[in-house]
N, C-alpha and C positions, 0 to 999 in steps of 0.2 A: 425534578426532571425524571420522566419515565425512563426506566432502565432500557427499554426497547429502542428509545430514540437516540441513545448514545452512539456517535459515529465511531466506527471501528476500523475504517480504511478509506483512503482518498487516492485517486489515481487519474492523471490526465491521459488521454489517448495520444497516439504518435504525432498528430497534427496540433494537439492542444485545443482543438475546437470543442471537444467533449471532455467532461470531467465527471467521473463516477465516484459516488460514496456508497459505502456499505454500512449497515448499523447492526446493533445487537439484536434487533427484532427480525433479522434476516432479510431486510429490504435493501434493494439497490435503487438509488436515485441518480439519474443522469442529467447533468446540466449541459446546455448547449450555448455556445457563444453567439451573441447577436451579430448579424452582418452589419456593415457600416450603413448608416442611414444619413442621406444628404441633409434632411431637415433637422436631424438631431446628431450633430457631429460627435457628441460625447458618448453616444449610445454604444459605440463599438467597445467590445470588451466586457459588456455586461453578460453574465451567465444566467440563463433562465431555465427552469425545470423543463426538461425535454421528455423524460419518460421515468415512470416509477413502477417497479414491479417487485413482487415477493419472490426472492430467489430461493430461500431455504425455509423449511418449516421445522418446528421442534420435533424430534423423534425420540423413540425409546428403544434402547438395545435390550431386548428381553433376555438374551443369554447372559449379559453382564449386569443386568439390572441397573443400567446407567441411562440417565437422560442425556441426549445429544443436543446441545444448544443449537439454535438456528443462527446465532451470531456469525456475521460474515468476517472471516479473518483476513482475507486478501482478495483484491480484484486485480486482474491483469488484462489489458487490452491486447488483441491481436492486430498486427498491421492490416490496414484496410486493403482489401483486394477488389471489392466491387461497391455497389451503392449501399449495401448493408454494413453494419458494424458488428463485430464479434468480441465478446469478452468472456474470460474465465472468472468464476467466483467460487470461493470455497468456505465452508465452515470447518469444524474440527475433523470431519470424516469424509465429506463428499464434495467433489469438484463438479461444477456444471459449466457447460459451454452455452452461452446465450447469444441469440441473434437478435439484433435490434434493427428493424426495418420500417420504412415509411410506406403508407398507402394513401394516395390521394385520388384514386379512381376506383369505380366499382363497375362490374359487368351487369348489364340489364338486358332482358330479352332472352332468357333461357328457353330451351326447347322442352325440357322435362319438368321444369318447375314453374309455378306461378310467381308473380311478383312478390307475393307474401311468403314465398319459400316453400309452400306445400307442393308435393309431387302431383303432377297432372295425370289424369287417367290416360293410358297409352292410346285408347281408342279415340280420344278427343284431339290427338295431335295429327293434324291433317297437312300442315305446311311446315317447312323448315325455316327457322328464323336464324339470322346471323346476330349473335349478341353484340352489343356495342358498349364501349367504355364511357361512363359518364363521370365527370369530376365530382368529388365529394370532399368533405372537410378532412384535412390531414389527420391521419391516425398513425401513431407510433406504436408498433407492436413489438413486444419482447417475447420470444419463444425459445424454450429450452431445446437445443439441438442434440446435445449429448450429455450423459451423466456418467461420471467416472467415480465408481464407488467401490467399497470393500477392499481397498488396497492398503489401508493404514490402520495399524493397531493402536497407535498413539495419536496425539492431536496434531493436525496439520498446521504448521506455522508459516510456510512459504509456498508460493507457486511462482514459476519463472518461465516465460516463453523463450524458446531457443531462437537464435538468429537464423536458423534454417527454416523458421516459420512452419515447421511440420511437427516438431516435438516440443514438449515442455516437461519441467520437473515439478514434483511436489515433495516437500520435506516435512517429516514429523520429528518428534524428539529424538528418535534413534535411527531413522532410515530415510533415504532419499530414493524416490522412484522416478523412472523416465517413462513418459507416455507418448504415444503417437496421437495427434489430435483427432484422427479418424477412427481410432480403435479404443473401445471403452472396456472390453472384457479382460484385458490383460495389460500389465505394466511390467517394466524391467527394473529390478532392484539394483541400483548402482552404488549405494553406500549403505553399509549396515554396521552400526556402532554398538549393537546390542551384545553385551557380554554373555558368555555361556551361563554364568551365574549372576542373576540380577543383583545380588548383594554386592557385587564388585563394581556396580555402576558408578563411574566417577564423573562423567560429563554427558551433557545432552547437546543435540544440534539446536541452535537457536534461530538460524536464518540461512537461506541458500539462494544463490543467483547464478544464472548463466552469464558468460562473457558476452558483451554486446556484439562482437564481430566474429569471434572464433567459436564455432558451434560445438567444438569438442572440449571446451574449457568451462569449468564451473568452480565456484568457491562455496564453502559453508563455514559458518562461525559456530563457536561452542560456548558453553557456560563457563569454560575455564579461561576465556579471554583470548583464545587462539583462532586463527583462520587457516583452513586447509584449502589448497588449490589442487584440483584434480584434472587430469587429462584423460578423456575417455578413449583416446587412440592408444594409450600405452597399456590399458587393461580395461576389460569390459566392467569388471567389478572394481570400483575405485577404492579398494581397501588400503592401498598404499597411495598416499598423496604425493604429488610432484613437488609442491612447495608448502612450507609450514611457516606461517607468520605469527611471531610472538615477541612481545616486548619484554625483556628481562625485568623482573620485579625489583623495585628499589627496597632493599631490606629495612631501611630506616623508616619507611612510611607504612610498614606492615601493621595491620590491626586485625581485630576480630572480623571486620567487614570486608577485608581486602578481596577475598574470593568472590563475595556476592557482587561487589561493585565492579569487578573486572569482567564479569559476564557480558558478552557482546549481545546487544538486543537487535542490531540491524547491520547488514553489510550491503553496500551498493557500489557497483562498478561506475567509474566515470564514463561519460559518453564516448570519450576517446578510446577507452579500454586500457589505458596505460596505468591508471590509478584505481584504487578502491578505498572506500571510506568505511570505517567501523564506528559504531556508537556504543559506548559503555555507559555506566550510570552517571559519571561526572564529566566525561569528555567525549570529543569526537576526534578520530585520528584519520589521517590520510596516508596511505601506503603506496609506495612505488612497487609494482608487481615484480620488478627486478631486484628488490631488496627485502629480504625476509627478516632481517635481524631487528629492525625497529622502524617505526613510522617516520615519514619525512616531515609530517606536521602533526602537532597535537594542539587542539584548541579546547580550553577549559569552558565548559558550558555553564556550570553553576558551582564554582569552587567553594563558594561560601557555605555550601551544604555539608562540607566535609566534617565540620564540627557538630552537625546535626544528625549524623548517621544513626545514632542510638534511637532517637524518637522516630526517624524515618523507618527504622527496622520495626519498631513497635506498631506503627500504623500501616505497615506493609507497603509503604510507598517505595521502599528500596528495591522492590521487585517490579516496579513499573518498567514497561518496555517501550522506550522512546525510539522512534524511527528517525532517519536522516535522509536528505536528498541533495542532489547537485542541481545547479542551474544549467541552462542549455549549453553554455560554453565552458563548463567545468571551472569557471573562475571564482565561483562562490558556492558555499554550502549552507544548509539550513537545518536546524533541529529544534525540538521543543523543550520547554522547561515547565516549572510550576507557576501558579498565579496567572495562568493564561499568557505567560511570556514565551516568546520564541526568539531564537538567536540566529543571526546571520554573520557569516565570516567571509570577508573578502580576501581571497587567497593572495592576490597580487599586491594589494595595498596593505596587507597585514592589518586590516582594520576589522573591528567587529562591533555589532550593535545588538541591543536588546529591545524588542518591540512587544507591544501588548495587543492581544486580540480581545476586545471587549465591546459590549453594546455601546458604551459611552463614546468610544472613539471610532465608531464604524459608520458615521454619517457619510453619505456619498461625497466623494472628492475631498474628504478631510485628510489632513496629513497625520501620519503616525509620529508621535514624539518618542525619541529614544528614552528608555527607562534605565534607572540605576538602582542597584541594591546596595545598601550600606550595611557593614558588619560591625556593629558596636561603635562606640565613640559618638561624636555629635553627628546628627543627621541633617544634611542640607535639605532645603525646602522641597526639591523635586524628587528626593530619593525615597525609597521605600525600605523600611527596616526588614532584615532577614526574619525577624520574629513575627512580622505581621503578614508573611506570605501565606496565601491560601493553597494548601496542598491538595485540596479536592479539585481545584481548577488546574488541569494539566493538559498540555498540548503534546499528545503522543504521535499524532499523524499529520504530516505536512506533505505538500507536493508542489513542484515547480514546473511551470509551463515549459515545454521542450525548446521553444524558440524565443519567447519573450519574457520580460520581467513581470510575470503575473504569478502570484503564489496563492495556494489554497491551504488554509489552516483550519483543522478541526478542533474546536474547543468544546468538549463534552457533546452537547446536542446541537451546537451551532457551527455552520460552515462559514468562514470568512474568506473573501477573495480580495486581495490587495493587488494594485498594479502601480508601476512607475508612473509618476506624473507626466502627462504629455503637455508640452508647453502650449 
């Protein structure tokens, strides 16, 4: 697999009709859902490539002698206001606002130009023509509208559009900045965790997100396994958090790896805004915003890896950053694992399932069979042994359609889209 083709982020837009992926080569690919077709009733739901564009190029920071990768870290859609679509995409340093629009007509009959585009001699223009619009093949254009640069010393790990639709945040390892979507030359620093002496650095910011309905509330997670909730109304610089979510550590299970595996790799508010979900290395937790002392749910993602932490540390997998997502009604959550497995937890039925995204089982309208991992002892015929899991195949990025049971799963350089069976 070419490194540049590895998918690094997946995001549905607000209607779910568009799905964007970003990759390590700095490209953004947008898929559009096909409209229902009377002659092919099954065609609805198929996503086809709508637009592909190069969002970021590799750069070189001459002052620091550092290469800045083109890899897209995050994509966030803006709510649609008109016929065009807008999205924010970011690499480690620079955020760009892209406009994606359609053209299916072109103007003909210019006064100052010939049909081939050459300027006419002013003396030859004797009559005034009214240009007319002629239909043409549909063209989808992606154009960069704004570039938000030079605001981050460290690597950007999150962007989040505020519910006021006017501002957004960007977070790096130590700081969170607030931007206005119309203003590119300045941002407002709202969180600064940088210690006066960098040798005292104890934790970094790993993810940040705005509340879905309250434009003054945001959360950010840390490598220490904690989440801070900030209210921008109480203070412009959120150096004092309003709420602090942390689960007390069980001293009996403490090990050399405890700190590494408790680092939170993703935090996501539920659509209702009442809960938030955090993903650490082995589990995903659901928190009630009104209860800071412990999560209301803890779901084990791959508990069978606890005995394998030593080798996962040696091959660096222990530092993998898995994301998580909610379904549209907040009744289920999804997150990835190794061997191209991903996990879904039904919060109401308290059921969970392991599914696999692979070429073999992705034939159109094939059903996904639940997978089981066995840990030692006798292996049943459908089970896979924990020792034969492929740790190079990992599902870090997943997305759930905001309204329907359609999910997108990025497995290295392949994007899989699965949907509920329609009877």
